[in-house]
C-alpha positions as YAML, in Angstrom:
chain: A
units: angstrom
residues:
- id: 1
  name: MET
  ca: [-70.81, 101.34, -47.61]
- id: 2
  name: LYS
  ca: [-70.84, 104.66, -45.79]
- id: 3
  name: ARG
  ca: [-74.17, 105.76, -44.41]
- id: 4
  name: LYS
  ca: [-75.44, 109.10, -43.22]
- id: 5
  name: ALA
  ca: [-78.31, 109.84, -40.90]
- id: 6
  name: LEU
  ca: [-81.35, 111.88, -41.78]
- id: 7
  name: VAL
  ca: [-84.07, 113.05, -39.44]
- id: 8
  name: LEU
  ca: [-87.65, 113.16, -40.67]
- id: 9
  name: ALA
  ca: [-89.54, 116.37, -40.00]
- id: 10
  name: GLY
  ca: [-91.91, 115.85, -37.12]
- id: 11
  name: VAL
  ca: [-90.18, 112.68, -35.87]
- id: 12
  name: GLY
  ca: [-87.81, 114.28, -33.39]
- id: 13
  name: ALA
  ca: [-84.95, 111.91, -32.69]
- id: 14
  name: ALA
  ca: [-86.09, 109.06, -34.96]
- id: 15
  name: ALA
  ca: [-83.21, 108.78, -37.43]
- id: 16
  name: LEU
  ca: [-82.90, 107.16, -40.83]
- id: 17
  name: ALA
  ca: [-79.62, 105.93, -42.26]
- id: 18
  name: VAL
  ca: [-79.36, 106.51, -45.99]
- id: 19
  name: PRO
  ca: [-77.11, 104.54, -48.35]
- id: 20
  name: SER
  ca: [-74.73, 106.87, -50.17]
- id: 21
  name: VAL
  ca: [-75.76, 105.36, -53.51]
- id: 22
  name: MET
  ca: [-79.43, 104.55, -54.18]
- id: 23
  name: THR
  ca: [-79.54, 103.79, -57.89]
- id: 24
  name: PHE
  ca: [-81.05, 100.55, -59.16]
- id: 25
  name: ALA
  ca: [-81.55, 99.37, -62.72]
- id: 26
  name: ALA
  ca: [-85.04, 98.03, -63.40]
- id: 27
  name: GLU
  ca: [-83.62, 94.74, -64.63]
- id: 28
  name: ASP
  ca: [-81.91, 94.13, -61.28]
- id: 29
  name: PHE
  ca: [-85.16, 92.85, -59.78]
- id: 30
  name: GLY
  ca: [-86.92, 91.42, -62.82]
- id: 31
  name: LYS
  ca: [-90.65, 90.92, -62.28]
- id: 32
  name: TYR
  ca: [-90.41, 92.42, -58.79]
- id: 33
  name: GLN
  ca: [-89.94, 95.90, -60.22]
- id: 34
  name: VAL
  ca: [-92.26, 97.69, -62.63]
- id: 35
  name: GLY
  ca: [-90.85, 101.09, -63.51]
- id: 36
  name: ASP
  ca: [-90.24, 102.82, -60.18]
- id: 37
  name: THR
  ca: [-92.65, 100.48, -58.37]
- id: 38
  name: ARG
  ca: [-90.81, 97.86, -56.33]
- id: 39
  name: SER
  ca: [-92.05, 94.90, -54.33]
- id: 40
  name: GLY
  ca: [-90.97, 94.53, -50.73]
- id: 41
  name: TYR
  ca: [-89.07, 91.50, -52.00]
- id: 42
  name: THR
  ca: [-86.46, 93.86, -53.49]
- id: 43
  name: PHE
  ca: [-85.82, 95.48, -50.12]
- id: 44
  name: ALA
  ca: [-85.52, 92.17, -48.23]
- id: 45
  name: LYS
  ca: [-82.27, 90.50, -47.29]
- id: 46
  name: VAL
  ca: [-80.95, 87.79, -49.60]
- id: 47
  name: GLU
  ca: [-81.60, 85.19, -46.91]
- id: 48
  name: THR
  ca: [-85.22, 86.28, -46.57]
- id: 49
  name: ARG
  ca: [-85.75, 86.13, -50.33]
- id: 50
  name: ALA
  ca: [-84.35, 82.61, -50.39]
- id: 51
  name: ILE
  ca: [-86.91, 81.49, -47.79]
- id: 52
  name: GLN
  ca: [-89.76, 82.94, -49.85]
- id: 53
  name: ASP
  ca: [-88.51, 81.44, -53.10]
- id: 54
  name: ASP
  ca: [-88.46, 77.86, -51.79]
- id: 55
  name: ASP
  ca: [-91.96, 76.48, -51.24]
- id: 56
  name: PHE
  ca: [-90.55, 73.86, -48.88]
- id: 57
  name: GLU
  ca: [-88.74, 76.48, -46.79]
- id: 58
  name: ASN
  ca: [-91.46, 79.16, -46.93]
- id: 59
  name: PRO
  ca: [-93.37, 78.74, -43.63]
- id: 60
  name: GLY
  ca: [-96.34, 80.62, -45.08]
- id: 61
  name: MET
  ca: [-97.05, 77.59, -47.26]
- id: 62
  name: LEU
  ca: [-98.22, 75.74, -44.14]
- id: 63
  name: TRP
  ca: [-101.15, 78.15, -44.01]
- id: 64
  name: VAL
  ca: [-101.81, 77.67, -47.72]
- id: 65
  name: GLU
  ca: [-102.01, 73.92, -47.12]
- id: 66
  name: HIS
  ca: [-104.29, 74.46, -44.13]
- id: 67
  name: GLY
  ca: [-106.47, 76.71, -46.27]
- id: 68
  name: GLU
  ca: [-106.83, 74.00, -48.87]
- id: 69
  name: GLU
  ca: [-108.04, 71.60, -46.18]
- id: 70
  name: VAL
  ca: [-110.55, 74.12, -44.84]
- id: 71
  name: TRP
  ca: [-111.72, 74.86, -48.40]
- id: 72
  name: GLU
  ca: [-112.98, 71.30, -48.62]
- id: 73
  name: THR
  ca: [-114.40, 71.08, -45.08]
- id: 74
  name: VAL
  ca: [-118.17, 71.28, -44.56]
- id: 75
  name: ASP
  ca: [-119.19, 73.85, -41.96]
- id: 76
  name: GLY
  ca: [-122.39, 75.59, -40.93]
- id: 77
  name: LYS
  ca: [-126.09, 74.73, -40.88]
- id: 78
  name: ALA
  ca: [-126.34, 74.69, -44.68]
- id: 79
  name: GLY
  ca: [-124.01, 71.71, -44.85]
- id: 80
  name: LYS
  ca: [-121.66, 73.33, -47.35]
- id: 81
  name: SER
  ca: [-117.95, 73.87, -47.81]
- id: 82
  name: CYS
  ca: [-116.24, 76.53, -49.92]
- id: 83
  name: LYS
  ca: [-115.74, 73.83, -52.54]
- id: 84
  name: SER
  ca: [-119.48, 73.09, -52.64]
- id: 85
  name: CYS
  ca: [-120.09, 76.37, -54.45]
- id: 86
  name: HIS
  ca: [-116.70, 77.26, -55.89]
- id: 87
  name: ALA
  ca: [-115.42, 73.81, -56.91]
- id: 88
  name: ASP
  ca: [-111.75, 73.82, -57.99]
- id: 89
  name: ALA
  ca: [-110.10, 76.94, -56.59]
- id: 90
  name: SER
  ca: [-107.39, 76.85, -59.25]
- id: 91
  name: ASP
  ca: [-110.13, 77.70, -61.77]
- id: 92
  name: THR
  ca: [-112.66, 79.76, -59.82]
- id: 93
  name: MET
  ca: [-110.23, 81.79, -57.71]
- id: 94
  name: LYS
  ca: [-107.40, 82.33, -60.19]
- id: 95
  name: ASN
  ca: [-107.96, 86.09, -60.59]
- id: 96
  name: VAL
  ca: [-109.04, 86.97, -57.06]
- id: 97
  name: GLY
  ca: [-105.63, 87.77, -55.57]
- id: 98
  name: SER
  ca: [-104.74, 90.21, -58.34]
- id: 99
  name: THR
  ca: [-108.05, 92.09, -58.49]
- id: 100
  name: TYR
  ca: [-109.31, 92.48, -54.91]
- id: 101
  name: PRO
  ca: [-110.56, 94.55, -53.18]
- id: 102
  name: VAL
  ca: [-113.54, 95.14, -55.46]
- id: 103
  name: PHE
  ca: [-116.71, 97.20, -55.25]
- id: 104
  name: ALA
  ca: [-119.56, 94.75, -54.58]
- id: 105
  name: LYS
  ca: [-122.70, 96.16, -56.20]
- id: 106
  name: ASP
  ca: [-125.03, 93.84, -54.30]
- id: 107
  name: ILE
  ca: [-124.01, 95.33, -50.95]
- id: 108
  name: GLY
  ca: [-123.01, 98.77, -52.22]
- id: 109
  name: LYS
  ca: [-119.53, 98.90, -50.72]
- id: 110
  name: LEU
  ca: [-115.92, 97.87, -51.16]
- id: 111
  name: GLU
  ca: [-115.08, 94.32, -50.20]
- id: 112
  name: ASN
  ca: [-111.75, 92.56, -49.71]
- id: 113
  name: VAL
  ca: [-111.12, 88.81, -49.70]
- id: 114
  name: GLU
  ca: [-111.52, 88.49, -45.92]
- id: 115
  name: ASN
  ca: [-114.88, 90.24, -45.84]
- id: 116
  name: ARG
  ca: [-116.08, 88.30, -48.89]
- id: 117
  name: ILE
  ca: [-115.20, 85.01, -47.21]
- id: 118
  name: ASN
  ca: [-117.13, 85.92, -44.09]
- id: 119
  name: ARG
  ca: [-120.12, 86.99, -46.18]
- id: 120
  name: CYS
  ca: [-120.06, 83.60, -47.89]
- id: 121
  name: ARG
  ca: [-119.89, 81.91, -44.50]
- id: 122
  name: THR
  ca: [-122.79, 83.77, -42.94]
- id: 123
  name: ASP
  ca: [-125.08, 84.06, -45.99]
- id: 124
  name: ASN
  ca: [-124.43, 80.84, -47.89]
- id: 125
  name: MET
  ca: [-122.95, 78.36, -45.42]
- id: 126
  name: LYS
  ca: [-124.94, 79.60, -42.43]
- id: 127
  name: ALA
  ca: [-121.70, 79.40, -40.47]
- id: 128
  name: LYS
  ca: [-120.10, 81.72, -37.96]
- id: 129
  name: PRO
  ca: [-117.79, 84.40, -39.38]
- id: 130
  name: TRP
  ca: [-114.09, 83.99, -38.69]
- id: 131
  name: LYS
  ca: [-111.98, 86.46, -36.78]
- id: 132
  name: TYR
  ca: [-109.87, 88.52, -39.15]
- id: 133
  name: ASP
  ca: [-106.44, 87.05, -38.39]
- id: 134
  name: SER
  ca: [-107.56, 83.64, -37.19]
- id: 135
  name: ARG
  ca: [-105.75, 80.54, -38.47]
- id: 136
  name: ASP
  ca: [-108.68, 79.49, -40.65]
- id: 137
  name: MET
  ca: [-109.13, 82.95, -42.16]
- id: 138
  name: LEU
  ca: [-105.43, 83.40, -42.87]
- id: 139
  name: GLY
  ca: [-105.30, 79.90, -44.30]
- id: 140
  name: VAL
  ca: [-108.20, 80.29, -46.72]
- id: 141
  name: VAL
  ca: [-107.17, 83.81, -47.78]
- id: 142
  name: SER
  ca: [-103.63, 82.56, -48.41]
- id: 143
  name: TYR
  ca: [-104.95, 79.58, -50.36]
- id: 144
  name: VAL
  ca: [-107.29, 81.73, -52.45]
- id: 145
  name: LYS
  ca: [-104.68, 84.37, -53.24]
- id: 146
  name: ARG
  ca: [-102.10, 81.68, -54.02]
- id: 147
  name: GLN
  ca: [-104.22, 80.77, -57.03]
- id: 148
  name: SER
  ca: [-103.22, 84.15, -58.51]
- id: 149
  name: PHE
  ca: [-99.51, 83.63, -57.78]
- id: 150
  name: GLY
  ca: [-97.38, 85.51, -60.30]
- id: 151
  name: GLN
  ca: [-100.28, 87.43, -61.84]
- id: 152
  name: PRO
  ca: [-99.81, 91.23, -62.05]
- id: 153
  name: MET
  ca: [-101.85, 93.31, -59.64]
- id: 154
  name: ASN
  ca: [-104.77, 94.91, -61.47]
- id: 155
  name: VAL
  ca: [-107.35, 96.49, -59.16]
- id: 156
  name: LYS
  ca: [-110.12, 98.71, -60.49]
- id: 157
  name: ILE
  ca: [-110.52, 102.20, -59.07]
- id: 158
  name: ASP
  ca: [-113.37, 103.48, -61.23]
- id: 159
  name: GLY
  ca: [-117.14, 103.18, -60.90]
- id: 160
  name: GLY
  ca: [-118.27, 102.40, -57.38]
- id: 161
  name: ALA
  ca: [-114.67, 102.02, -56.22]
- id: 162
  name: ALA
  ca: [-113.74, 105.61, -57.13]
- id: 163
  name: SER
  ca: [-114.91, 107.24, -53.90]
- id: 164
  name: TRP
  ca: [-113.21, 104.51, -51.85]
- id: 165
  name: PHE
  ca: [-109.98, 105.05, -53.75]
- id: 166
  name: LYS
  ca: [-110.12, 108.78, -53.00]
- id: 167
  name: LYS
  ca: [-110.63, 108.09, -49.30]
- id: 168
  name: GLY
  ca: [-107.74, 105.64, -49.30]
- id: 169
  name: GLU
  ca: [-105.47, 108.15, -51.00]
- id: 170
  name: GLU
  ca: [-106.41, 110.80, -48.45]
- id: 171
  name: PHE
  ca: [-105.73, 108.39, -45.59]
- id: 172
  name: TYR
  ca: [-102.32, 107.50, -47.06]
- id: 173
  name: ASN
  ca: [-101.23, 111.13, -47.23]
- id: 174
  name: GLN
  ca: [-102.78, 112.37, -43.97]
- id: 175
  name: ARG
  ca: [-100.50, 113.04, -41.02]
- id: 176
  name: ARG
  ca: [-101.59, 111.29, -37.84]
- id: 177
  name: GLY
  ca: [-100.47, 110.34, -34.37]
- id: 178
  name: GLN
  ca: [-98.05, 111.96, -31.95]
- id: 179
  name: LEU
  ca: [-95.25, 111.62, -34.53]
- id: 180
  name: ASP
  ca: [-97.38, 113.57, -37.03]
- id: 181
  name: MET
  ca: [-96.52, 111.21, -39.89]
- id: 182
  name: ALA
  ca: [-98.38, 109.88, -42.92]
- id: 183
  name: CYS
  ca: [-97.85, 106.57, -44.73]
- id: 184
  name: LYS
  ca: [-96.07, 108.46, -47.51]
- id: 185
  name: HIS
  ca: [-93.33, 109.72, -45.23]
- id: 186
  name: CYS
  ca: [-91.91, 106.22, -44.89]
- id: 187
  name: HIS
  ca: [-93.04, 104.42, -48.02]
- id: 188
  name: VAL
  ca: [-92.68, 107.19, -50.62]
- id: 189
  name: ASP
  ca: [-90.26, 109.77, -49.30]
- id: 190
  name: ASN
  ca: [-87.88, 107.33, -47.60]
- id: 191
  name: ALA
  ca: [-88.28, 103.95, -49.32]
- id: 192
  name: GLY
  ca: [-84.85, 102.29, -49.38]
- id: 193
  name: ASN
  ca: [-83.60, 104.21, -46.37]
- id: 194
  name: MET
  ca: [-82.87, 102.62, -43.01]
- id: 195
  name: ILE
  ca: [-84.97, 103.13, -39.92]
- id: 196
  name: ARG
  ca: [-83.19, 101.61, -36.97]
- id: 197
  name: ALA
  ca: [-82.06, 98.16, -38.23]
- id: 198
  name: ASN
  ca: [-84.69, 97.82, -40.97]
- id: 199
  name: THR
  ca: [-84.87, 99.00, -44.57]
- id: 200
  name: LEU
  ca: [-88.04, 100.88, -45.39]
- id: 201
  name: SER
  ca: [-89.88, 99.45, -48.38]
- id: 202
  name: GLN
  ca: [-92.54, 101.02, -50.57]
- id: 203
  name: GLY
  ca: [-95.18, 99.33, -48.41]
- id: 204
  name: GLN
  ca: [-96.72, 97.25, -51.19]
- id: 205
  name: GLY
  ca: [-99.59, 94.83, -50.51]
- id: 206
  name: ASN
  ca: [-99.04, 92.24, -53.25]
- id: 207
  name: GLY
  ca: [-97.65, 89.59, -50.88]
- id: 208
  name: PHE
  ca: [-100.32, 89.52, -48.18]
- id: 209
  name: PRO
  ca: [-101.10, 87.56, -46.15]
- id: 210
  name: THR
  ca: [-97.37, 87.83, -45.50]
- id: 211
  name: TYR
  ca: [-95.31, 85.63, -43.21]
- id: 212
  name: ARG
  ca: [-93.32, 88.03, -41.03]
- id: 213
  name: LEU
  ca: [-90.30, 86.60, -39.28]
- id: 214
  name: LYS
  ca: [-91.04, 89.06, -36.47]
- id: 215
  name: TRP
  ca: [-94.53, 87.60, -36.01]
- id: 216
  name: GLN
  ca: [-93.54, 83.97, -36.62]
- id: 217
  name: LYS
  ca: [-96.80, 83.58, -38.56]
- id: 218
  name: PRO
  ca: [-98.65, 85.19, -41.46]
- id: 219
  name: GLY
  ca: [-100.66, 88.34, -40.94]
- id: 220
  name: SER
  ca: [-103.22, 90.33, -42.89]
- id: 221
  name: LEU
  ca: [-102.54, 93.67, -44.54]
- id: 222
  name: HIS
  ca: [-104.90, 95.29, -42.04]
- id: 223
  name: ARG
  ca: [-102.81, 93.92, -39.18]
- id: 224
  name: ARG
  ca: [-99.84, 95.67, -40.79]
- id: 225
  name: PHE
  ca: [-101.86, 98.89, -41.07]
- id: 226
  name: ARG
  ca: [-102.63, 98.69, -37.35]
- id: 227
  name: GLY
  ca: [-98.96, 98.16, -36.57]
- id: 228
  name: CYS
  ca: [-97.92, 101.17, -38.64]
- id: 229
  name: ASN
  ca: [-100.54, 103.34, -36.96]
- id: 230
  name: LYS
  ca: [-99.28, 102.27, -33.55]
- id: 231
  name: GLN
  ca: [-95.69, 103.03, -34.54]
- id: 232
  name: VAL
  ca: [-96.55, 106.65, -35.24]
- id: 233
  name: ARG
  ca: [-98.54, 106.66, -31.98]
- id: 234
  name: ALA
  ca: [-101.92, 106.98, -33.64]
- id: 235
  name: LYS
  ca: [-105.01, 105.10, -32.56]
- id: 236
  name: PRO
  ca: [-105.46, 102.18, -34.98]
- id: 237
  name: TYR
  ca: [-108.75, 101.23, -36.56]
- id: 238
  name: LYS
  ca: [-110.19, 97.74, -36.26]
- id: 239
  name: THR
  ca: [-109.39, 95.24, -38.99]
- id: 240
  name: GLY
  ca: [-112.00, 95.11, -41.74]
- id: 241
  name: THR
  ca: [-113.24, 98.66, -41.18]
- id: 242
  name: ASP
  ca: [-114.11, 101.01, -44.04]
- id: 243
  name: GLU
  ca: [-111.04, 103.14, -43.32]
- id: 244
  name: TYR
  ca: [-108.67, 100.23, -43.81]
- id: 245
  name: LEU
  ca: [-110.64, 98.87, -46.77]
- id: 246
  name: ALA
  ca: [-110.20, 102.20, -48.57]
- id: 247
  name: LEU
  ca: [-106.52, 102.26, -47.65]
- id: 248
  name: GLU
  ca: [-106.13, 98.68, -48.89]
- id: 249
  name: LEU
  ca: [-107.53, 99.63, -52.30]
- id: 250
  name: TYR
  ca: [-105.11, 102.55, -52.59]
- id: 251
  name: VAL
  ca: [-102.14, 100.45, -51.48]
- id: 252
  name: MET
  ca: [-103.00, 97.68, -53.94]
- id: 253
  name: TRP
  ca: [-103.33, 100.25, -56.72]
- id: 254
  name: ARG
  ca: [-99.86, 101.59, -55.89]
- id: 255
  name: GLY
  ca: [-98.56, 98.11, -56.70]
- id: 256
  name: GLN
  ca: [-100.25, 97.79, -60.09]
- id: 257
  name: GLY
  ca: [-98.24, 95.40, -62.26]
- id: 258
  name: LEU
  ca: [-96.32, 93.76, -59.43]
- id: 259
  name: PRO
  ca: [-96.84, 89.99, -59.17]
- id: 260
  name: VAL
  ca: [-98.99, 88.39, -56.50]
- id: 261
  name: GLU
  ca: [-96.47, 86.83, -54.09]
- id: 262
  name: THR
  ca: [-98.73, 85.31, -51.44]
- id: 263
  name: PRO
  ca: [-97.42, 84.12, -49.12]
- id: 264
  name: ALA
  ca: [-94.51, 86.57, -49.16]
- id: 265
  name: VAL
  ca: [-91.85, 86.42, -46.46]
- id: 266
  name: ARG
  ca: [-90.62, 89.60, -44.82]
- id: 267
  name: ASN
  ca: [-88.63, 90.59, -41.76]
...
């Protein structure tokens, strides 16, 4: 297939190669496409999709299994495990992956799964909080979100979440960094185009924590945000900050209807 190069405004010499034909029927990708909204799965190579589709080949499942072990492990001065309060995760956590982040009225702010886990640890288990992308945190988040596997994303953006959604939308569309680029320039304006050797996706969050072949381990959505910020030569925020929480809500909303894929596999 012939390709032609495009140059994004404000990127200088950073070139994108564009397939000459970019038409896809919705049925081509089944559940991984809802209208014009497409999962990163649809932009991945066939070999990468095959790894994700096979639970025995998907390396992210090792973290899911580790998360299940940690779920049942007592930790902290209160002598509790996650299971002590939440019992069978397949019942109590089955809607978490498709609905978070949520506005938590008791603390008056938006909360994602990682922050909720650490609040449970410090308040209820009297245990130390985990680092954001630690093995235990990635494991339990992967295990919890896996209980929603296949469910359509359905985050709420009204009520207390409305102002967070607005901030996330503003962040997504704001130019930043030395390359003067916003999230939208890659994931809206150029989704499906090539940047160097990689195909740009729509930047959906329905598969996180995602096992990236580049990382050789799973990573959080906020880790991906930091990487994107660095790539446009902008100063990244810390994981778990309000800026990234708001952005997470907006990104999850962009993927409304797409299935939870955790743990997805990407390049």
